[in-house]
N, C-alpha and C positions, 0 to 999 in steps of 0.2 A: 504494500500500500504506500501511497504518498499523501501526507496530510499536512496542511499548513501549520496546525497547532501541535501535531504529535510526531512529526518527522516522517521517516520512511523506513521500510523494511523489505527484505527479500530482494528480488531483482531490482526493484526501484532504488534500493540502497546500493547494491553491488555494482550496478551499471549506471549510476547517477551521472557521472561525467559524460558518458556517451549520450544518454537520454536527454540531458540538458544542453548538449552541444558545446561542452566546455573544453573539449580536447581536439587535437588533430586539426586538419584544414578547416573543418566546419567551425571550430572554435575561433579561428582567425576571421572567417567570413562573418561570424556572428558579431564580432566587435565592429566590423564595418556596417553591418545591418543596423546595429543599435545606434551608431553615430548618424546613420541616415534616417533614423526614426522608424525603421522597419522591424518586424517581428523576427526574433531569433528562431533558428530551426535546429531541432535535435536530430541525432542519428536514430535509426530504427535498430533495435536489438532483437534479433530473430532467435527464438528458442527452439530447442529440439523437440518440444512437446507435441504429441499428436492430440489435437484438441478434442476429437471425439472420444479417444481412449481416456483422456484425462476426465472428461465429463462422465464417462462410464464408470471409472473408478470411484468418483465422488458419489455417484448414484448408488453403487453397490454397497459402499460403506454406510450411506444413509445417515441416520442420527446417531450411530454408534461412534464411540471414540476409537480411533485407529489410524492406520496409515497403509498406503500402497506405494510400491516402487516398481515401475516397469521400465526395463532398459534393453537395448540391443547389446548382446555380449561382445560382438565383434567390433562395433564402432564406439561403444560406451555411451551412446546417445540415450538420455533419459526420455522416455516416451510418455510417462505419467508419473506424477509426484503428488500424491493426494494425502491430505491430512484432515481428519474430521474430529470434532465439529469445526466448521470454518466460518467465514463471514464474507459479506459483500464489500469489497474495497471502496466502492462508491459511497458507502454509508459510514465510513470509518470516523469522520468528524462528528457526525450526529450520535453514533452509537458507542463511541469510545468509553464513556464511563461504565456502561453495561458490559462491553466486551472485556475490558481490562480487569473487571472483578468477577467475571464468570468462573465458577469453580471447574468447569470443563475445559478451560483454557483454549478458546478458539484461536487466539493470536499465536499460539505455540505450534511450531511446525514439528509434528511428531515423526514424520518421515526422516528428517535430518537430525533432530535433536532429542527425540524420545529415546530414553535408555530403558530397555526391558530385559528381564531374564529371558534368554532365548529358548529355554526348555530343550526339548529333544533335537531341535535344529543343531545344537552344539555337539550332538553325538557324531556328526560328520567330522567335526574338528578333532574329537578324541580319536576316532578311527584313523584320521590322517596322521596324528602325532604317533600313534602306535605303529603304523605301517612304515613311517620314516625311521623309527627306531629299530623295528624288526619286521621286514617284509613278510616273514612267515606267519605273522599274526592273522593274516586272512584265512589260513587253514586251521587256526586254533578253534577248539570246541569249548563251549561254555554251557554249564548246566543252570537252568532257570526253574526253580520250583515255585516261582511266583513272587519271590522276594530275595533280598540279599541281606544277610545279617552282617552288620559292621559296627564295631565299637559299641555293642549293646543296643544298637538301633536297627530296626527292620525297614529297609527300603523296598517298597512294594512295586510290582509290575501290574499291568492291567490284567494279566492272567499268567498261569504257568506255561512258559514257552517250551519247556523240555530242554533237550540238547540242541543248541544252535551254533552255527559258525558266525563269523563277524558280519557277513553280508545279511544273513537272516536276522541278526540282532538289530541291524539298521532298518531292514524292511518292516519288522514288527515293533520297532522302537522298544527293545528290551532293556529296561533299567538294570536288571541283574547282570546281564552279559556285559554291557558297557561299563558298569561299575567294576566288575571283576577285571576287565581289560585295563581300566584306569589304575588299578592297584599294582599292575605290572610295570607302570611308569613311575616317574618321580617328578617333583616340582620343577627340576631343571629341564627335563624333557618338555613339560608343558610350557615353561617360560620361554624356551627357545622357539617353540612352535607359535606361541601367542604373539611374539614379536614379528614373525614372518606373516602371520595372519592379519597384522595391522592393528592389533590392540594397543591402547595407550596413546594413540595419536589420532587426530581428526581425519576423516576421509577427505582427501584433496578434492575440492569441489568449487563450483562458482559461487556458492552461498556458504555461510558458516555452518559447520557441523560439529556435533558433540563427539568426543572420543569414547569408543567402547572400552570397557574395563575388564581385566582378567586378574584374579588373585595370583600375584607373582611371588609372594613370600612363601616360606615353608608351610606346607599344609599337612595336617593330620589326615588319617585315612578318610574320615567323614567329609572333610573339606575337599579332598581330592576327588572323591566320588561325586559330590555335589557339583563341582566345577565340570566334571566329565559329562554330566547329563544336563548342563545348562541352568543350574540353580545356584543358590548361594550368592556369591559376589560377582558372578559373571553377568555383565550387562552389555547389550548391543543395540545399536541403532538399526532401523530397517534398511537404511542406505548401505550400511556396512555389510549386513547379511546379503543384500542383493549383489554387492561387489564380489564377495567371496563366492557366491553362486555363479556369477559370470566367470570367475576363474576356473571353477569346475567345468562349466560348459565349454570353455576355451582350451581345455587340456592342461590347466595349471597356471595360467597367466591372464591378467585382465588390466586394461588401461583404466585409469581413474574415470569415474562417471562424469559426464558433462551436461550442462543445461543450455549453454549459449552456443548456437550454431554459427552465427555470423553477425556482423555489424555493417549496416548500410548507411550511406550518407543520403542527403535530401534528394539527390538525383537517382538513387537506387543502386549506386555502385558499391560493391563490397569493399570495405576498407579494413576489415579485421576478421580473421578466422581464429578459431581456438588453437592455442599452442599445444604442442605435445606435452602430455602430463605424466605424472608418476604412474608406474605400473606396480601392480600387486602380483607377486609370484609365490603364493603360499604353499603350493603343492607340486611335487614332481609329476610329470605326465602320467606315470603308472598309477600314482595315488589318485590323481584327478579322474582317471579312467575308472578305477574301482569305485570311487564315490558316485560317479555318474551312473554306472551300472546298478549300484545299490539303490539310488534314487529312482531309476526307471522301474526297478522291481517293486519298490514301495508303492508306486502308482499302479502298477499292474496287478499286485496281489497283497499289498500291505496297508499300512495306516493311511496312505495318501490316495486311496482308490477313488475318492470323490473328485479328484482333479483330472481323472482320465477323460480323454476326448475320443470320439469315433474316428478312426483312420489316422490319427496323429499321435505317435508315442510321446508321452510326457515323462519327465524325470522330476521327482519332488521329495521333499521331506517335511513332515508336519512337526509341530511342537505344541505342547500344552503346558504352559509355564506357570507354575504356582507363584503367587505373590502374597504378601501379608495384608494386602488392602482389599481383598475380595476374591471373587472367582478367578480361575486361571485366565491368562492371556492366550488367545488362539493364534498360532503361527502356521504359515506355509511359505516355503521358498522352493523354486524349481525353474526348469527351463524346457523349451520345446522348439522344434522337434528334437528327439534325442540324438539322431544321427548327424544332424546339421543344425545346431541351435540358432534360432533367429530371435528369440525373446526370453528374457528372464522376468519372472513375476515373484515379488515378495509381498506378503500380506501379514499384518498383525492387527487383531481386533482385541481391544482391551476388555478384560473381565467377561469374555464371551464363552469360555469353556473349552471344548475340544478343538484342537487345530484341524483334525481330520474331518470333523463334522461342520465346522464353521468357516475356517479360512480356506480349506481346499476347494469347496464348491465355488467360493467367490473367485479364487484364482483361476479356476476352470473357465469362468465367464470371460475373464480378462485374456486368457490364452486364445479363446475362440475369437474374440473381437480383434486382438492384435494380429493373429495369423490370417484372418479373413480380409485384412487390409482396411478394416473400418477406420475411418479417420483420414479422408483424402486430403486434409489440410496440412498433413505433415510436410515440413519444409526440407527439401533434400539439398 
């Protein structure tokens, strides 16, 4: 928004010098225009957003608190960046007192700055850390009687999964198996991996982002297992989860997401394009391939089944993240098509319950819209 009394935020703030025509050749021309008593002209800042897809994401979230990130894994273009509840920027001056005091925080961008326990989405990262330490971990067998006894505490699963390997543990989101796997690691293993995953620093982006956090100090067994299943002190932004998902889709590497596609002057000439940005390389190709295969199996026959689409294989991981302030947050992150990924979708819905029941179907609608080419207003 841009408000006379309350300043600006978002793209209005980040691109203010361009929008106001304060920089470059247009800046010089505007000085002459003002001297001649003519109106100054700003640059046009073209975003990567697909307007129809953005509107679709907002509609699907509805009145619920949550966020959606949709991006192209190969180009890093953000196609949708939704945060709800939201507001009409044209009404910002009139409604500021109400908006700024609203307990649902409509002025807060949850997609970029919301920090949530990722729940079972983090099991992908635990598997990656284990495989980098010991590639044979993918063949290891784990027994799940429906719980894991650890330090006098019983960590429960949704059911007794029996004997499962690592891929089946991810497909069915088995807490006991992933917890047992975590106990074969140590905090140093997790610490090195967390740094490679981008924890502890903001995602490089055109707008300000919060830094995801991972407990890097020495952890007792309970804390280690909590971190491994995305609980405890692990906190992530939806944008960070989407970036990591793009790295899986790309075989282990992903450019930083971007929102600005180009800047044009008053004559329509492109005067600026995005610069090359940082890359995230969190997984070796073999690990990324294993994670992608496991996510595809999770949609085909596991916890993410409700994200499946007819004729288009989808890869995904759900999360149901407990929090001390109410019902669990519902997560889904994934990409499609599996063999040649074109789109990443990450969804979080606050206090909504099961990721498989709430976030996965919402993601499915976004996959359908994105892959159907809905949104012909996308700027190339």
